[in-house]
C-alpha positions in Angstrom: -199.6 -90.2 84.3 -195.9 -89.3 84.9 -196.1 -86.3 82.5 -194.2 -83.4 84.1 -193.2 -82.7 87.6 -196.7 -82.6 88.9 -197.3 -86.3 87.8 -194.1 -87.2 89.6 -195.1 -85.4 92.7 -198.3 -87.2 92.9 -196.6 -90.6 92.3 -194.1 -89.5 95.0 -196.9 -89.2 97.4 -198.3 -92.8 96.8 -194.5 -94.0 96.8 -194.1 -92.6 100.3 -197.2 -94.3 101.5 -196.0 -97.7 100.0 -192.5 -97.1 101.1 -193.9 -96.9 104.7 -195.9 -99.9 104.3 -192.8 -101.9 102.8 -190.7 -100.6 105.8 -192.8 -100.4 108.9 -191.6 -99.2 112.1 -191.2 -96.0 114.0 -189.3 -93.4 112.1 -188.1 -90.0 113.4 -190.2 -87.4 111.8 -193.3 -89.6 111.2 -195.6 -89.8 108.2 -195.0 -86.4 106.9 -191.3 -87.1 106.6 -192.0 -90.4 105.1 -194.2 -88.9 102.4 -191.6 -86.1 101.6 -189.0 -88.9 101.2 -191.4 -90.5 98.8 -191.5 -87.5 96.8 -187.8 -87.1 96.8 -187.5 -90.9 95.8 -189.8 -90.3 92.9 -187.8 -87.4 91.7 -184.7 -89.4 92.1 -186.2 -92.2 90.1 -187.3 -89.8 87.4 -183.7 -88.5 86.8 -181.8 -91.8 87.4 -183.6 -94.2 85.4 -182.9 -92.7 81.9 -179.1 -92.8 83.0 -179.5 -96.6 83.5 -181.3 -97.0 80.1 -184.7 -97.5 81.5 -187.7 -95.7 79.9 -190.3 -95.5 82.6 -192.1 -92.7 81.0 -194.1 -95.5 78.9 -196.0 -97.2 81.6 -197.3 -95.9 84.9 -196.6 -99.1 86.9 -193.0 -98.8 86.2 -193.1 -95.3 87.4 -194.7 -96.3 90.5 -192.3 -99.3 90.9 -189.2 -97.0 90.5 -190.6 -94.2 92.6 -191.4 -96.7 95.6 -187.9 -98.3 95.2 -186.4 -94.8 95.5 -188.6 -94.0 98.6 -187.3 -97.3 100.2 -183.8 -96.5 99.4 -184.1 -93.1 100.9 -186.2 -94.2 103.9 -183.4 -96.6 104.7 -180.7 -94.1 104.4 -182.7 -91.7 106.5 -183.1 -94.2 109.3 -179.3 -95.0 109.1 -178.3 -91.5 109.5 -181.0 -90.5 112.2 -180.1 -93.6 114.3 -176.4 -92.6 114.3 -177.3 -89.1 115.3 -179.3 -90.1 118.3 
């Protein structure tokens, strides 16, 4: 599945939803922002995992796990930044 940028965008959509399930609560921006953070987390995972020596292109479950982890990290950072602003 993760062949090319379109595959990672689709994985990012799923990762955004999974990230919201892992980190429930009220987010500034709602579900759309969470899904966008999931897409950004997936793209972050796509480019950072090879630097860490991981080859996530081989299996789809690793791509979903890395993208979800990236989405959770970005969602946590987003919450920290938005709480300090408000």
